[in-house]
All heavy atoms as an XYZ file, in Angstrom:
941
protein
N      -5.364    -23.062     15.966
C      -6.112    -23.777     14.955
C      -6.518    -25.148     15.497
O      -7.702    -25.441     15.592
C      -5.260    -23.916     13.698
C      -6.007    -24.409     12.510
S      -5.045    -24.116     11.021
C      -5.141    -25.702     10.298
N      -5.525    -25.990     15.829
C      -5.822    -27.285     16.428
C      -5.523    -27.169     17.913
O      -4.366    -27.084     18.317
C      -4.970    -28.387     15.802
C      -5.253    -28.618     14.351
C      -4.350    -28.254     13.382
C      -6.440    -29.209     13.961
C      -4.615    -28.456     12.052
C      -6.703    -29.416     12.629
C      -5.796    -29.043     11.670
N      -6.558    -27.198     18.715
C      -6.377    -27.076     20.151
C      -6.370    -28.480     20.733
O      -7.416    -29.132     20.828
C      -7.491    -26.224     20.746
C      -7.238    -25.890     22.194
O      -6.051    -25.893     22.590
O      -8.212    -25.630     22.915
N      -5.181    -28.961     21.101
C      -5.038    -30.301     21.645
C      -4.637    -30.173     23.109
O      -3.591    -29.614     23.432
C      -3.974    -31.114     20.870
C      -3.846    -32.510     21.436
C      -4.333    -31.173     19.404
N      -5.469    -30.722     23.971
C      -5.177    -30.691     25.400
C      -4.130    -31.755     25.729
O      -3.958    -32.735     24.987
C      -6.456    -30.934     26.193
N      -3.405    -31.584     26.811
C      -2.381    -32.576     27.180
C      -2.966    -33.971     27.404
O      -2.329    -34.974     27.059
C      -1.778    -32.023     28.479
C      -2.105    -30.578     28.483
C      -3.350    -30.418     27.691
N      -4.160    -34.064     27.930
C      -4.755    -35.388     28.138
C      -5.088    -36.057     26.812
O      -4.915    -37.278     26.669
C      -6.027    -35.265     28.998
O      -6.923    -34.344     28.374
C      -5.695    -34.787     30.397
N      -5.539    -35.268     25.845
C      -5.829    -35.836     24.516
C      -4.546    -36.316     23.855
O      -4.518    -37.374     23.215
C      -6.520    -34.797     23.643
C      -7.910    -34.414     24.122
C      -8.487    -33.253     23.345
O      -7.730    -32.552     22.639
O      -9.710    -33.025     23.452
N      -3.470    -35.555     24.000
C      -2.180    -35.947     23.426
C      -1.683    -37.236     24.086
O      -1.160    -38.135     23.398
C      -1.171    -34.816     23.606
C       0.170    -34.992     22.919
C       0.001    -35.113     21.408
C       1.090    -33.830     23.246
N      -1.837    -37.367     25.375
C      -1.427    -38.578     26.084
C      -2.227    -39.778     25.597
O      -1.680    -40.870     25.408
C      -1.599    -38.380     27.593
C      -1.179    -39.549     28.474
C       0.332    -39.799     28.328
C      -1.544    -39.285     29.916
N      -3.522    -39.603     25.369
C      -4.373    -40.678     24.862
C      -3.913    -41.126     23.478
O      -3.838    -42.323     23.193
C      -5.833    -40.222     24.826
C      -6.845    -41.247     24.311
C      -6.924    -42.442     25.261
C      -8.200    -40.608     24.123
N      -3.554    -40.167     22.604
C      -3.076    -40.509     21.255
C      -1.769    -41.279     21.349
O      -1.549    -42.270     20.623
C      -2.919    -39.227     20.406
C      -2.178    -39.519     19.117
C      -4.282    -38.624     20.112
N      -0.861    -40.889     22.246
C       0.428    -41.580     22.396
C       0.211    -43.001     22.889
O       0.842    -43.950     22.388
C       1.354    -40.787     23.354
C       2.566    -41.599     23.733
C       1.772    -39.490     22.704
N      -0.692    -43.206     23.850
C      -0.964    -44.546     24.377
C      -1.563    -45.428     23.288
O      -1.161    -46.592     23.115
C      -1.892    -44.465     25.615
C      -2.394    -45.849     26.012
C      -1.147    -43.823     26.765
N      -2.514    -44.904     22.511
C      -3.123    -45.685     21.426
C      -2.080    -46.016     20.365
O      -2.012    -47.151     19.858
C      -4.324    -44.933     20.817
C      -4.803    -45.604     19.537
C      -5.450    -44.835     21.825
N      -1.225    -45.051     20.018
C      -0.172    -45.311     19.026
C       0.801    -46.366     19.539
O       1.252    -47.235     18.775
C       0.570    -44.021     18.701
N       1.127    -46.336     20.813
C       2.043    -47.322     21.396
C       1.436    -48.714     21.331
O       2.131    -49.692     21.010
C       2.356    -46.933     22.841
C       3.385    -47.767     23.581
C       4.741    -47.675     22.873
C       3.528    -47.291     25.018
N       0.130    -48.824     21.579
C      -0.538    -50.129     21.544
C      -0.687    -50.610     20.106
O      -0.426    -51.776     19.799
C      -1.919    -50.051     22.246
C      -2.722    -51.321     22.008
C      -1.736    -49.792     23.725
N      -1.101    -49.730     19.175
C      -1.374    -50.141     17.793
C      -0.081    -50.384     17.023
O       0.075    -51.411     16.350
C      -2.239    -49.080     17.079
C      -2.371    -49.387     15.601
C      -3.606    -48.996     17.726
N       0.869    -49.430     17.084
C       2.103    -49.541     16.286
C       3.122    -50.437     16.978
O       3.823    -51.201     16.334
C       2.692    -48.136     16.028
C       1.710    -47.324     15.194
C       4.032    -48.223     15.327
C       2.113    -45.880     15.008
N       3.209    -50.320     18.268
C       4.177    -51.116     19.022
C       5.391    -50.281     19.346
O       5.736    -49.334     18.634
N       6.079    -50.638     20.428
C       7.227    -49.847     20.863
C       8.409    -49.917     19.900
O       9.223    -49.004     19.846
C       7.581    -50.437     22.227
C       6.964    -51.780     22.268
C       5.799    -51.744     21.330
N       8.489    -50.997     19.105
C       9.622    -51.158     18.195
C       9.538    -50.183     17.015
O      10.540    -49.580     16.633
C       9.643    -52.606     17.696
C      10.777    -52.896     16.748
C      10.734    -54.339     16.297
C      11.779    -54.562     15.218
N      11.653    -55.882     14.625
N       8.350    -50.002     16.421
C       8.186    -49.161     15.238
C       7.711    -47.743     15.556
O       7.575    -46.924     14.652
C       7.175    -49.807     14.273
C       7.691    -51.119     13.704
O       8.931    -51.234     13.543
O       6.871    -52.004     13.433
N       7.472    -47.445     16.819
C       6.971    -46.123     17.187
C       7.953    -44.996     16.837
O       7.521    -43.970     16.299
C       6.613    -46.079     18.679
C       5.880    -44.824     19.141
C       4.557    -44.681     18.393
C       5.636    -44.858     20.635
N       9.271    -45.127     17.071
C      10.180    -44.036     16.675
C      10.169    -43.771     15.165
O      10.216    -42.613     14.733
C      11.557    -44.520     17.132
C      11.290    -45.503     18.210
C       9.982    -46.138     17.845
N      10.082    -44.827     14.354
C      10.015    -44.642     12.893
C       8.733    -43.908     12.507
O       8.739    -43.007     11.659
C      10.064    -45.994     12.180
C      11.384    -46.700     12.282
C      11.299    -48.047     11.571
C      12.562    -48.845     11.787
N      12.468    -50.190     11.194
N       7.629    -44.282     13.123
C       6.348    -43.646     12.814
C       6.365    -42.177     13.233
O       5.867    -41.305     12.508
C       5.217    -44.394     13.520
N       6.956    -41.881     14.390
C       7.037    -40.489     14.856
C       7.911    -39.662     13.915
O       7.610    -38.507     13.626
C       7.573    -40.437     16.291
C       6.657    -41.074     17.317
S       5.038    -40.323     17.368
C       5.403    -38.843     18.226
N       9.017    -40.247     13.431
C       9.878    -39.552     12.473
C       9.112    -39.263     11.185
O       9.202    -38.161     10.627
C      11.110    -40.416     12.190
C      12.381    -39.630     12.115
C      13.625    -40.493     11.962
N      13.900    -41.262     13.176
C      14.033    -42.590     13.220
N      13.952    -43.295     12.118
N      14.255    -43.210     14.353
N       8.351    -40.237     10.720
C       7.563    -40.085      9.497
C       6.522    -38.972      9.676
O       6.375    -38.091      8.814
C       6.878    -41.418      9.167
C       6.029    -41.379      7.929
C       6.608    -41.423      6.670
C       4.643    -41.303      8.024
C       5.822    -41.386      5.527
C       3.856    -41.261      6.895
C       4.446    -41.303      5.641
N       5.819    -38.998     10.798
C       4.807    -37.968     11.070
C       5.480    -36.600     11.191
O       4.970    -35.587     10.694
C       4.011    -38.322     12.346
C       3.159    -37.153     12.805
C       3.148    -39.539     12.103
N       6.636    -36.548     11.833
C       7.372    -35.291     11.986
C       7.768    -34.685     10.651
O       7.683    -33.465     10.455
N       8.228    -35.541      9.716
C       8.596    -35.053      8.374
C       7.385    -34.442      7.665
O       7.474    -33.372      7.064
C       9.168    -36.193      7.526
C      10.583    -36.552      7.840
C      11.073    -37.647      6.902
C      12.466    -38.082      7.240
N      12.933    -39.156      6.346
N       6.251    -35.120      7.745
C       5.061    -34.621      7.066
C       4.528    -33.341      7.709
O       4.060    -32.433      7.014
C       3.980    -35.697      6.998
C       4.258    -36.650      5.882
C       4.809    -37.883      5.981
C       4.056    -36.408      4.506
N       4.946    -38.450      4.745
C       4.497    -37.557      3.807
C       3.552    -35.348      3.762
C       4.437    -37.654      2.420
C       3.495    -35.455      2.385
C       3.935    -36.588      1.725
N       4.615    -33.251      9.012
C       4.197    -32.026      9.692
C       5.117    -30.880      9.285
O       4.659    -29.750      9.031
C       4.176    -32.225     11.221
C       4.040    -30.896     11.951
C       3.047    -33.161     11.612
N       6.417    -31.151      9.189
C       7.372    -30.125      8.753
C       7.086    -29.659      7.330
O       7.149    -28.457      7.036
N       6.779    -30.613      6.438
C       6.452    -30.238      5.057
C       5.173    -29.394      5.005
O       5.088    -28.425      4.254
C       6.281    -31.487      4.193
C       7.584    -32.166      3.846
C       7.352    -33.355      2.936
C       8.653    -34.042      2.613
N       8.478    -35.184      1.699
N       4.175    -29.777      5.806
C       2.924    -29.022      5.829
C       3.157    -27.605      6.346
O       2.622    -26.634      5.795
C       1.889    -29.745      6.695
N       3.973    -27.460      7.381
C       4.284    -26.123      7.901
C       5.042    -25.297      6.860
O       4.804    -24.101      6.723
C       5.121    -26.224      9.169
C       4.320    -26.595     10.371
C       5.169    -26.518     11.614
N       4.386    -26.788     12.797
C       4.887    -26.836     14.009
N       6.184    -26.646     14.201
N       4.109    -27.070     15.023
N       5.972    -25.928      6.145
C       6.716    -25.222      5.098
C       5.792    -24.734      3.995
O       5.927    -23.603      3.514
N       4.849    -25.578      3.598
C       3.893    -25.168      2.558
C       3.018    -24.025      3.058
O       2.744    -23.083      2.310
C       3.042    -26.362      2.133
C       3.805    -27.397      1.326
S       2.857    -28.884      0.970
C       1.470    -28.240      0.085
N       2.593    -24.092      4.315
C       1.767    -23.020      4.878
C       2.572    -21.720      4.945
O       2.053    -20.645      4.641
C       1.273    -23.410      6.263
N       3.848    -21.807      5.323
C       4.704    -20.620      5.387
C       4.889    -20.013      3.995
O       4.834    -18.797      3.817
C       6.055    -21.002      5.985
C       6.908    -19.849      6.389
C       8.225    -20.276      7.052
N       8.088    -21.389      7.974
C       8.652    -22.591      7.814
N       9.398    -22.839      6.761
N       8.490    -23.549      8.697
N       5.099    -20.871      2.992
C       5.266    -20.410      1.611
C       3.977    -19.735      1.118
O       4.028    -18.687      0.465
C       5.640    -21.594      0.723
C       5.891    -21.233     -0.692
N       6.995    -20.532     -1.092
C       5.161    -21.468     -1.812
C       6.943    -20.347     -2.399
N       5.837    -20.906     -2.854
N       2.835    -20.325      1.427
C       1.542    -19.766      1.028
C       1.325    -18.404      1.685
O       0.908    -17.447      1.027
C       0.431    -20.742      1.417
C      -0.941    -20.279      1.054
C      -1.359    -20.281     -0.266
C      -1.821    -19.840      2.033
C      -2.633    -19.860     -0.612
C      -3.087    -19.417      1.708
C      -3.499    -19.428      0.386
N       1.628    -18.306      2.974
C       1.461    -17.039      3.691
C       2.392    -15.970      3.120
O       2.005    -14.806      2.987
C       1.735    -17.231      5.175
C       1.510    -15.961      5.963
C       1.690    -16.172      7.446
N       0.638    -17.053      7.946
C       0.772    -17.834      9.004
N       1.896    -17.854      9.666
N      -0.227    -18.588      9.393
N       3.634    -16.351      2.783
C       4.571    -15.384      2.194
C       4.045    -14.885      0.849
O       4.161    -13.695      0.526
C       5.950    -16.018      2.026
N       3.453    -15.768      0.051
C       2.866    -15.360     -1.224
C       1.718    -14.383     -1.033
O       1.596    -13.390     -1.757
N       0.869    -14.652     -0.043
C      -0.239    -13.736      0.239
C       0.278    -12.380      0.715
O      -0.248    -11.338      0.311
C      -1.167    -14.336      1.298
C      -2.095    -15.456      0.830
C      -2.903    -15.996      2.008
C      -3.025    -14.975     -0.255
N       1.301    -12.387      1.570
C       1.869    -11.123      2.037
C       2.440    -10.320      0.882
O       2.278     -9.101      0.813
C       2.961    -11.380      3.082
C       2.393    -11.871      4.400
O       1.171    -11.710      4.620
O       3.178    -12.417      5.213
N       3.106    -10.984     -0.050
C       3.664    -10.303     -1.217
C       2.558     -9.695     -2.069
O       2.668     -8.547     -2.517
C       4.501    -11.295     -2.058
O       5.526    -11.838     -1.240
C       5.110    -10.606     -3.263
N       1.477    -10.445     -2.280
C       0.357     -9.924     -3.062
C      -0.270     -8.710     -2.381
O      -0.616     -7.738     -3.045
C      -0.692    -11.015     -3.283
C      -0.256    -12.061     -4.269
S      -1.386    -13.438     -4.592
C      -2.897    -13.030     -3.846
N      -0.383     -8.747     -1.050
C      -0.949     -7.612     -0.317
C      -0.053     -6.380     -0.458
O      -0.545     -5.278     -0.675
C      -1.107     -7.970      1.169
C      -2.143     -9.033      1.441
S      -3.798     -8.414      1.216
C      -3.937     -7.399      2.660
N       1.266     -6.568     -0.342
C       2.184     -5.440     -0.480
C       2.102     -4.841     -1.878
O       2.109     -3.622     -2.044
C       3.625     -5.880     -0.186
C       3.996     -5.668      1.263
C       5.468     -5.921      1.510
N       5.554     -7.186      2.237
C       6.116     -8.283      1.807
N       6.725     -8.318      0.653
N       6.123     -9.383      2.527
N       2.022     -5.688     -2.909
C       1.930     -5.194     -4.287
C       0.622     -4.417     -4.489
O       0.609     -3.380     -5.160
C       2.017     -6.353     -5.263
C       3.413     -6.933     -5.378
C       3.469     -8.150     -6.284
O       2.417     -8.542     -6.837
O       4.564     -8.712     -6.434
N      -0.478     -4.906     -3.917
C      -1.755     -4.204     -4.048
C      -1.693     -2.843     -3.349
O      -2.209     -1.855     -3.870
C      -2.884     -5.051     -3.459
N      -1.047     -2.784     -2.177
C      -0.901     -1.514     -1.476
C      -0.047     -0.545     -2.283
O      -0.356      0.648     -2.364
C      -0.272     -1.731     -0.099
C      -1.196     -2.398      0.893
C      -0.510     -2.736      2.208
O       0.687     -2.400      2.374
O      -1.168     -3.339      3.066
N       1.030     -1.062     -2.897
C       1.885     -0.203     -3.717
C       1.121      0.340     -4.918
O       1.270      1.513     -5.278
C       3.127     -0.962     -4.184
C       4.221     -1.136     -3.141
C       5.350     -2.004     -3.697
C       4.774      0.202     -2.710
N       0.306     -0.493     -5.556
C      -0.482     -0.034     -6.697
C      -1.455      1.061     -6.275
O      -1.634      2.048     -6.992
C      -1.243     -1.205     -7.323
C      -0.358     -2.164     -8.091
C      -1.121     -3.375     -8.592
O      -2.359     -3.440     -8.427
O      -0.469     -4.263     -9.160
N      -2.068      0.899     -5.101
C      -3.000      1.914     -4.599
C      -2.262      3.222     -4.322
O      -2.753      4.299     -4.661
C      -3.689      1.408     -3.323
C      -4.683      2.377     -2.744
C      -5.883      2.617     -3.641
O      -6.263      1.718     -4.415
O      -6.440      3.721     -3.571
N      -1.075      3.137     -3.717
C      -0.290      4.344     -3.446
C       0.151      5.024     -4.741
O       0.135      6.246     -4.835
C       0.926      4.008     -2.580
C       0.634      3.649     -1.128
C       1.911      3.198     -0.423
C       0.014      4.825     -0.406
N       0.540      4.224     -5.745
C       0.925      4.796     -7.040
C      -0.273      5.492     -7.696
O      -0.116      6.556     -8.304
C       1.468      3.707     -7.962
C       2.864      3.248     -7.593
C       3.350      2.122     -8.486
O       2.617      1.708     -9.412
O       4.475      1.657     -8.254
N      -1.452      4.912     -7.567
C      -2.656      5.524     -8.141
C      -2.934      6.865     -7.465
O      -3.201      7.861     -8.147
C      -3.840      4.584     -7.957
C      -5.136      5.105     -8.515
C      -6.266      4.141     -8.261
C      -7.587      4.720     -8.703
N      -8.712      3.853     -8.335
N      -2.845      6.915     -6.121
C      -3.052      8.167     -5.410
C      -1.992      9.196     -5.809
O      -2.305     10.376     -5.985
C      -2.998      7.937     -3.895
C      -4.169      7.171     -3.358
C      -4.003      6.878     -1.878
O      -2.998      7.203     -1.262
N      -5.016      6.238     -1.292
N      -0.754      8.748     -5.944
C       0.320      9.667     -6.331
C       0.051     10.248     -7.712
O       0.215     11.440     -7.941
C       1.657      8.933     -6.317
C       2.783      9.796     -6.749
C       3.474     10.693     -5.997
C       3.348      9.872     -8.065
N       4.427     11.309     -6.744
C       4.378     10.834     -8.031
C       3.075      9.226     -9.267
C       5.129     11.160     -9.142
C       3.831      9.551    -10.367
C       4.845     10.513    -10.302
N      -0.374      9.392     -8.667
C      -0.672      9.874    -10.015
C      -1.803     10.906     -9.996
O      -1.735     11.924    -10.682
C      -1.049      8.714    -10.933
C       0.151      8.124    -11.657
C      -0.272      7.099    -12.697
N       0.146      5.801    -12.187
C      -0.663      4.834    -11.780
N      -1.946      4.963    -11.852
N      -0.189      3.710    -11.306
N      -2.854     10.642     -9.213
C      -3.977     11.582     -9.128
C      -3.527     12.923     -8.558
O      -3.892     13.980     -9.083
C      -5.093     10.990     -8.265
C      -5.820      9.838     -8.917
C      -6.791      9.147     -7.968
O      -6.850      9.524     -6.779
O      -7.483      8.224     -8.417
N      -2.719     12.896     -7.508
C      -2.227     14.146     -6.917
C      -1.295     14.866     -7.877
O      -1.341     16.091     -8.004
C      -1.517     13.868     -5.596
C      -2.453     13.447     -4.498
C      -1.720     13.094     -3.216
O      -0.499     13.019     -3.186
N      -2.477     12.872     -2.146
N      -0.462     14.123     -8.574
C       0.458     14.722     -9.537
C      -0.321     15.380    -10.678
O       0.007     16.494    -11.096
C       1.426     13.669    -10.068
C       2.533     14.276    -10.885
O       2.962     15.392    -10.623
N       2.999     13.543    -11.879
N      -1.354     14.705    -11.168
C      -2.171     15.286    -12.242
C      -2.865     16.566    -11.774
O      -2.939     17.545    -12.524
C      -3.217     14.278    -12.728
C      -2.585     13.127    -13.500
O      -1.423     13.273    -13.938
O      -3.256     12.084    -13.653
N      -3.361     16.562    -10.530
C      -4.022     17.761    -10.001
C      -3.028     18.917     -9.909
O      -3.351     20.054    -10.271
C      -4.623     17.469     -8.629
N      -1.823     18.646     -9.467
C      -0.800     19.694     -9.371
C      -0.418     20.191    -10.762
O      -0.285     21.395    -10.986
C       0.431     19.173     -8.613
C       0.088     18.955     -7.137
C       1.610     20.138     -8.743
C       1.161     18.228     -6.364
N      -0.282     19.280    -11.711
C       0.095     19.679    -13.071
C      -1.011     20.500    -13.732
O      -0.740     21.373    -14.540
C       0.435     18.446    -13.917
C       1.691     17.729    -13.448
S       3.145     18.784    -13.386
C       3.456     19.001    -15.111
N      -2.282     20.225    -13.411
C      -3.367     21.039    -13.953
C      -3.364     22.426    -13.321
O      -3.639     23.414    -13.988
C      -4.724     20.363    -13.704
C      -5.042     19.253    -14.675
C      -6.496     18.827    -14.565
N      -6.868     18.408    -13.224
C      -6.747     17.175    -12.740
N      -6.229     16.231    -13.511
N      -7.118     16.880    -11.511
N      -3.068     22.487    -12.041
C      -3.089     23.768    -11.340
C      -1.896     24.644    -11.731
O      -2.033     25.846    -11.884
C      -3.081     23.536     -9.828
C      -3.302     24.798     -9.033
C      -3.464     24.507     -7.557
O      -3.734     23.347     -7.184
O      -3.313     25.454     -6.780
N      -0.738     24.041    -11.899
C       0.473     24.787    -12.237
C       1.071     24.196    -13.515
O       1.929     23.323    -13.459
C       1.504     24.698    -11.100
C       0.990     25.197     -9.797
C       0.619     24.315     -8.787
C       0.846     26.554     -9.574
C       0.140     24.785     -7.574
C       0.375     27.026     -8.366
C       0.016     26.139     -7.371
N       0.628     24.662    -14.692
C       1.124     24.083    -15.945
C       2.583     24.458    -16.177
O       3.093     25.448    -15.649
C       0.223     24.710    -17.014
C      -0.224     25.986    -16.394
C      -0.329     25.729    -14.928
N       3.247     23.659    -16.978
C       4.644     23.918    -17.308
C       4.731     25.101    -18.251
O       3.839     25.353    -19.061
C       5.246     22.691    -17.982
C       5.385     21.531    -17.035
C       5.941     20.327    -17.705
N       7.081     20.707    -18.542
C       7.772     19.850    -19.273
N       7.443     18.588    -19.287
N       8.780     20.255    -19.994
N       5.819     25.838    -18.193
C       6.011     26.996    -19.062
C       6.123     26.552    -20.511
O       5.670     27.233    -21.419
C       7.248     27.790    -18.617
C       6.982     28.383    -17.243
C       7.583     28.884    -19.608
C       8.145     29.119    -16.658
N       6.688     25.371    -20.769
C       6.809     24.854    -22.139
C       5.428     24.685    -22.763
O       5.225     24.991    -23.938
C       7.528     23.505    -22.149
C       8.957     23.617    -21.643
O       9.494     24.742    -21.613
O       9.526     22.573    -21.268
N       4.454     24.192    -21.975
C       3.104     23.998    -22.495
C       2.451     25.336    -22.814
O       1.746     25.480    -23.810
C       2.235     23.240    -21.481
C       2.731     21.811    -21.257
O       3.501     21.323    -22.113
O       2.361     21.211    -20.232
N       2.678     26.330    -21.973
C       2.088     27.646    -22.192
C       2.722     28.292    -23.419
O       2.044     28.900    -24.245
C       2.267     28.529    -20.935
C       1.781     29.936    -21.210
C       1.513     27.926    -19.766
N       4.036     28.140    -23.588
C       4.726     28.721    -24.739
C       4.291     28.053    -26.045
O       4.295     28.677    -27.102
C       6.237     28.593    -24.564
N       3.890     26.788    -25.980
C       3.466     26.075    -27.176
C       2.049     26.448    -27.588
O       1.570     26.002    -28.623
C       3.554     24.573    -26.945
N       1.376     27.255    -26.792
C       0.032     27.686    -27.164
C      -1.068     26.961    -26.432
O      -2.237     27.222    -26.641
N      -0.711     26.038    -25.570
C      -1.720     25.347    -24.796
C      -2.168     26.273    -23.674
O      -1.339     26.710    -22.887
C      -1.141     24.052    -24.179
O      -0.570     23.277    -25.210
C      -2.218     23.276    -23.469
N      -3.432     26.609    -23.599
C      -3.865     27.534    -22.545
C      -3.743     26.869    -21.183
O      -4.080     25.706    -21.025
C      -5.321     27.828    -22.888
C      -5.759     26.678    -23.709
C      -4.543     26.183    -24.442
N      -3.251     27.623    -20.211
C      -3.120     27.043    -18.874
C      -4.479     26.885    -18.214
O      -5.398     27.659    -18.461
C      -2.269     28.065    -18.125
C      -2.526     29.353    -18.828
C      -2.758     28.991    -20.268
N      -4.582     25.894    -17.388
C      -5.792     25.676    -16.611
C      -5.519     26.284    -15.245
O      -4.775     25.743    -14.447
C      -6.122     24.182    -16.487
C      -6.292     23.576    -17.875
C      -7.366     23.979    -15.637
C      -6.424     22.079    -17.869
N      -6.089     27.458    -15.002
C      -5.822     28.184    -13.769
C      -6.866     27.847    -12.720
O      -8.008     27.529    -13.052
C      -5.827     29.696    -14.036
C      -4.777     30.181    -15.030
C      -4.958     31.661    -15.288
C      -3.381     29.908    -14.512
N      -6.497     27.926    -11.443
C      -7.493     27.682    -10.399
C      -8.539     28.787    -10.410
O      -8.283     29.901    -10.863
C      -6.674     27.698     -9.106
C      -5.424     28.443     -9.442
C      -5.175     28.225    -10.910
N      -9.700     28.483     -9.916
C     -10.769     29.491     -9.913
C     -10.359     30.651     -9.019
O      -9.748     30.467     -7.985
C     -12.068     28.867     -9.404
O     -11.877     28.426     -8.077
N     -10.692     31.852     -9.463
C     -10.291     33.047     -8.734
C     -11.242     33.289     -7.578
O     -12.456     33.135     -7.704
C     -10.281     34.245     -9.660
C      -9.241     34.122    -10.755
C      -9.217     35.353    -11.642
O      -9.888     36.350    -11.322
O      -8.529     35.288    -12.644
N     -10.679     33.686     -6.464
C     -11.478     33.976     -5.276
C     -12.060     35.377     -5.422
O     -11.501     36.222     -6.124
C     -10.601     33.883     -4.038
N     -13.182     35.665     -4.776
C     -13.741     37.017     -4.852
C     -12.769     38.025     -4.246
O     -12.067     37.735     -3.285
C     -15.032     36.925     -4.046
C     -14.923     35.679     -3.243
C     -13.977     34.781     -3.971
N     -12.736     39.204     -4.826
C     -11.800     40.240     -4.392
C     -12.191     40.756     -3.020
O     -13.357     40.985     -2.734
C     -11.782     41.384     -5.392
N     -11.178     40.931     -2.181
C     -11.402     41.475     -0.852
C     -11.181     42.978     -0.907
O     -10.463     43.482     -1.779
C     -10.434     40.827      0.139
C     -10.688     39.347      0.322
C      -9.771     38.757      1.367
O      -9.250     39.513      2.205
O      -9.569     37.547      1.328
N     -11.751     43.712      0.007
C     -11.544     45.163     -0.007
C     -10.073     45.488      0.181
O      -9.411     44.941      1.050
C     -12.389     45.674      1.165
C     -12.721     44.471      1.988
C     -12.601     43.282      1.099
N      -9.555     46.369     -0.679
C      -8.147     46.725     -0.603
C      -7.949     47.826      0.422
O      -8.891     48.439      0.889
C      -7.639     47.169     -1.975
O      -8.378     48.294     -2.390
N      -6.710     48.071      0.729
C      -6.408     49.113      1.697
C      -6.132     48.528      3.068
O      -5.573     49.193      3.914
N      -6.485     47.317      3.301
C      -6.232     46.689      4.586
C      -4.951     45.879      4.481
O      -4.791     45.056      3.588
C      -7.405     45.787      4.968
O      -7.078     45.028      6.102
N      -4.028     46.108      5.390
C      -2.762     45.366      5.355
C      -2.992     43.889      5.659
O      -2.303     43.021      5.115
C      -1.792     45.974      6.362
C      -1.330     47.366      5.986
C      -0.371     47.935      7.024
O       0.211     47.152      7.783
O      -0.227     49.153      7.049
N      -3.957     43.583      6.508
C      -4.250     42.197      6.831
C      -4.807     41.471      5.617
O      -4.502     40.305      5.381
C      -5.241     42.126      7.986
C      -4.670     42.607      9.305
C      -5.717     42.602     10.408
O      -6.838     42.112     10.168
O      -5.410     43.102     11.493
N      -5.638     42.141      4.830
C      -6.199     41.523      3.633
C      -5.099     41.228      2.628
O      -5.116     40.206      1.951
C      -7.274     42.420      3.014
N      -4.131     42.126      2.516
C      -3.009     41.911      1.596
C      -2.137     40.757      2.078
O      -1.633     39.972      1.278
C      -2.172     43.193      1.459
C      -2.892     44.329      0.764
C      -3.179     44.000     -0.693
O      -2.339     43.355     -1.342
O      -4.254     44.381     -1.180
N      -1.920     40.663      3.392
C      -1.074     39.600      3.931
C      -1.759     38.245      3.818
O      -1.103     37.229      3.636
C      -0.734     39.902      5.390
N      -3.085     38.196      3.915
C      -3.817     36.942      3.855
C      -4.031     36.475      2.424
O      -4.402     35.340      2.192
C      -5.166     37.087      4.544
N      -3.801     37.322      1.445
C      -4.011     36.977      0.045
C      -2.962     35.937     -0.383
O      -1.779     36.135     -0.161
C      -3.879     38.237     -0.812
C      -4.413     38.081     -2.209
C      -4.167     39.352     -2.986
C      -5.456     39.986     -3.399
N      -5.236     41.136     -4.265
N      -3.384     34.815     -0.986
C      -2.413     33.799     -1.378
C      -1.567     34.273     -2.564
O      -2.023     35.053     -3.398
C      -3.284     32.603     -1.766
C      -4.580     33.209     -2.157
C      -4.748     34.435     -1.311
N      -0.354     33.793     -2.596
C       0.553     34.144     -3.691
C       0.131     33.356     -4.933
O      -0.153     32.170     -4.866
C       1.981     33.761     -3.309
C       3.001     34.165     -4.339
C       4.406     33.796     -3.901
O       4.654     33.693     -2.696
O       5.243     33.606     -4.785
N       0.073     34.015     -6.075
C      -0.328     33.342     -7.306
C       0.875     33.203     -8.221
O       1.840     33.950     -8.142
C      -1.423     34.125     -8.045
O      -0.914     35.423     -8.354
C      -2.668     34.248     -7.196
N       0.796     32.237     -9.097
C       1.865     31.971    -10.049
C       1.275     31.983    -11.459
O       1.364     31.009    -12.191
C       2.511     30.614     -9.753
C       3.109     30.529     -8.393
N       4.301     31.108     -8.072
C       2.656     29.969     -7.244
C       4.575     30.889     -6.805
N       3.581     30.182     -6.279
N       0.637     33.070    -11.832
C       0.036     33.161    -13.147
C       1.131     33.345    -14.196
O       2.106     34.066    -14.008
C      -0.940     34.349    -13.246
C      -2.144     34.132    -12.330
O      -2.445     32.950    -12.036
O      -2.764     35.113    -11.925
N       0.975     32.644    -15.316
C       1.935     32.750    -16.407
C       1.348     33.689    -17.445
O       0.185     33.548    -17.839
C       2.162     31.343    -17.015
C       3.142     31.427    -18.176
C       2.652     30.386    -15.966
N       2.130     34.698    -17.898
C       1.603     35.624    -18.887
C       1.374     34.920    -20.225
O       2.005     33.914    -20.533
C       2.697     36.687    -19.015
C       3.937     36.024    -18.532
C       3.504     35.012    -17.539
N       0.443     35.409    -21.042
C       0.181     34.771    -22.345
C       1.408     34.898    -23.249
O       2.211     35.818    -23.094
C      -1.014     35.532    -22.889
C      -1.035     36.848    -22.152
C      -0.407     36.572    -20.826
N       1.569     33.963    -24.210
C       2.732     34.042    -25.107
C       2.700     35.340    -25.901
O       1.685     35.738    -26.443
C       2.580     32.839    -26.028
C       1.451     32.040    -25.504
C       0.726     32.847    -24.504
N       3.832     35.994    -25.958
C       3.948     37.231    -26.717
C       3.365     38.432    -26.010
O       3.397     39.527    -26.528
N       2.820     38.252    -24.818
C       2.216     39.345    -24.086
C       3.238     40.044    -23.196
O       4.354     39.562    -23.019
N       2.857     41.177    -22.636
C       3.791     41.915    -21.770
C       3.977     41.203    -20.461
O       3.099     40.503    -19.962
C       3.099     43.262    -21.586
C       1.644     42.951    -21.737
C       1.584     41.857    -22.768
N       5.153     41.390    -19.888
C       5.440     40.813    -18.587
C       4.827     41.698    -17.503
O       4.772     42.911    -17.670
C       6.956     40.720    -18.365
C       7.683     39.749    -19.288
C       9.177     39.827    -19.054
C       7.208     38.332    -19.055
N       4.377     41.126    -16.419
C       3.762     41.941    -15.355
C       4.786     42.776    -14.610
O       5.897     42.534    -14.519
C       3.112     40.912    -14.425
C       3.724     39.607    -14.736
C       4.301     39.717    -16.113
């Protein structure tokens, strides 16, 4: 941020020695040191606050994604309690039927978890 070359720093020390004097220079350096320390502490506190805000925003985004995925799963696979209460399940769209008789077609067919209608026969 502040790029100070060694020659510039030496020039500042010489000017401070001439203006302040050798007697009061240690007091002035202590005073400047305290203020620099306070400024660094405030900057560290500010940066920590920003980091905390960033982490909270990331957590909120992850929670939002989790809720969306959870809702999609709950729509695809409804609870049995909801089906028993008369709420019709929202089933995934059915894929077109493949020709039967092929063992490979049967093995490639995804397993379904269809819930029978209330009061209906079990499969």
